[in-house]
C-alpha positions in Angstrom: 5.1 -98.6 1.9 7.6 -98.8 -0.9 6.7 -96.2 -3.5 8.0 -95.6 -7.1 8.3 -91.9 -7.6 8.4 -91.0 -11.3 9.8 -87.6 -12.0 11.1 -87.6 -8.5 14.1 -85.3 -9.3 11.8 -82.4 -10.2 10.5 -79.7 -7.9 7.3 -81.3 -6.8 8.8 -84.8 -6.9 11.8 -83.9 -4.7 9.5 -82.2 -2.1 7.2 -85.2 -2.1 10.3 -87.5 -1.6 11.1 -85.6 1.6 7.5 -85.9 2.9 7.3 -89.6 2.0 10.6 -90.3 3.9 9.5 -88.3 6.9 6.2 -90.2 7.0 8.2 -93.5 7.1 7.8 -94.6 3.5 10.6 -95.8 1.3 10.7 -94.1 -2.1 12.7 -95.0 -5.3 13.1 -92.3 -7.9 12.9 -92.8 -11.6 13.6 -89.7 -13.7 15.1 -89.1 -17.2 16.3 -85.7 -16.0 14.9 -83.8 -19.0 13.0 -81.3 -16.7 15.1 -81.8 -13.5 18.5 -82.2 -12.1 20.3 -84.8 -10.0 21.4 -81.9 -7.8 17.9 -81.9 -6.3 18.3 -85.5 -5.1 21.7 -84.6 -3.5 19.9 -81.8 -1.6 17.1 -84.2 -0.6 19.7 -86.7 0.7 21.2 -84.0 2.9 17.8 -83.1 4.3 16.7 -86.7 5.0 20.2 -87.8 5.9 20.4 -90.8 3.6 20.9 -91.5 -0.1 18.0 -91.7 -2.4 17.6 -94.8 -4.6 17.7 -93.2 -8.1 17.4 -94.6 -11.6 18.0 -92.5 -14.7 15.3 -94.1 -16.8 12.7 -92.6 -19.1 9.4 -94.2 -18.3 8.9 -94.8 -22.0 11.8 -97.2 -21.8 10.0 -100.5 -21.0 13.1 -102.5 -20.4 14.7 -99.9 -18.2 11.6 -99.5 -16.2 11.2 -103.3 -15.9 14.8 -103.5 -14.5 13.7 -101.1 -11.7 10.7 -103.3 -10.9 13.0 -106.4 -11.0 15.0 -104.8 -8.2 12.1 -103.5 -6.1 8.6 -104.6 -5.1 6.4 -101.5 -5.1 3.2 -101.0 -3.2 2.3 -97.8 -5.1 3.5 -95.3 -7.7 3.3 -91.5 -7.6 3.4 -90.4 -11.2 4.9 -86.9 -11.8 7.0 -87.7 -14.9 6.0 -85.8 -18.0 6.5 -82.7 -20.1 4.8 -79.8 -18.4 5.0 -76.4 -20.2 1.7 -75.1 -21.6 3.3 -72.8 -24.2 5.8 -75.5 -25.4 3.0 -78.0 -25.7 1.3 -75.7 -28.2 4.5 -75.4 -30.2 5.3 -79.1 -29.9 2.0 -80.9 -29.5 3.1 -84.3 -31.0 6.1 -84.4 -28.6 3.8 -83.8 -25.6 1.2 -86.4 -26.6 4.0 -88.9 -27.4 5.9 -88.3 -24.2 3.1 -88.0 -21.7 0.7 -90.5 -23.1 3.2 -93.2 -24.1 5.1 -92.8 -20.9 2.0 -93.4 -18.9 1.0 -96.4 -21.0 4.3 -98.1 -20.5 4.3 -97.2 -16.8 0.8 -98.7 -16.3 1.7 -101.8 -18.3 4.9 -102.5 -16.3 3.0 -101.8 -13.0 0.3 -104.2 -14.0 2.7 -106.9 -15.0 4.4 -106.5 -11.6 1.3 -106.5 -9.5 1.5 -102.8 -8.5 -2.1 -101.6 -8.5 -2.0 -98.3 -6.7 -1.2 -95.0 -8.4 -1.4 -91.3 -7.6 -1.3 -89.2 -10.8 -0.2 -85.6 -10.8 -2.8 -84.0 -13.0 -3.3 -80.3 -13.6 -5.8 -77.5 -13.1 -5.8 -77.2 -16.9 -8.2 -80.1 -17.0 -11.0 -77.8 -15.7 -10.8 -75.8 -18.9 -11.7 -72.2 -19.4 -15.3 -72.1 -18.4 -15.2 -73.1 -14.7 -14.7 -70.3 -12.2 -11.8 -70.3 -9.9 -11.2 -71.8 -7.4 -11.7 -75.2 -9.0 -13.4 -78.0 -7.1 -13.4 -81.7 -8.0 -17.1 -81.6 -8.6 -16.7 -79.3 -11.6 -16.8 -80.7 -15.1 -13.4 -81.4 -16.8 -12.4 -81.2 -20.4 -12.6 -78.2 -22.6 -8.8 -78.0 -22.3 -7.0 -75.1 -24.0 -3.7 -76.7 -24.8 -2.1 -80.1 -25.6 -0.5 -80.3 -22.1 -3.9 -80.1 -20.5 -5.4 -82.6 -22.9 -2.7 -85.1 -22.0 -3.6 -84.7 -18.4 -7.3 -85.0 -19.1 -6.9 -88.1 -21.3 -4.6 -89.8 -18.7 -7.2 -89.2 -16.0 -9.8 -90.9 -18.2 -7.5 -93.8 -18.9 -6.9 -94.3 -15.2 -10.6 -94.2 -14.5 -11.3 -96.8 -17.2 -8.4 -99.0 -16.0 -9.7 -98.8 -12.4 -13.2 -99.8 -13.3 -12.2 -102.6 -15.7 -13.3 -106.1 -14.8 
């Protein structure tokens, strides 16, 4: 499979990139490098013994993202891109909502226009709120988030559920 890996230069993204490659998949990384470094991709290239296709694109940049889709036909997307600090999200809630929500809206729209229907979204345990006991299970209720970061993850999960069930 050919997979678009948003946020692929970050910690989890770079490790996922290695696993995808070792499993025989081809991954293309899109990252704006706000929370990551191109050094991680150089390290991955050494580990997998080949260069990693990389585009420095913010997923909110519709034209930039479309150019990536113009060059590649993706079977799926693994979506890690987004701001991710709980404390910072409380200090800068509008920035978190704008970045995480709008980035996902643009990504989903470009995916749809290019026939890419499969997505894996990197959510967060924060969607389980403060009332569920640890360890969390997927059967537990979600919502009751305690910070803007968690709410963006919760809302994106709901958007993906609605989009998947749309007729």
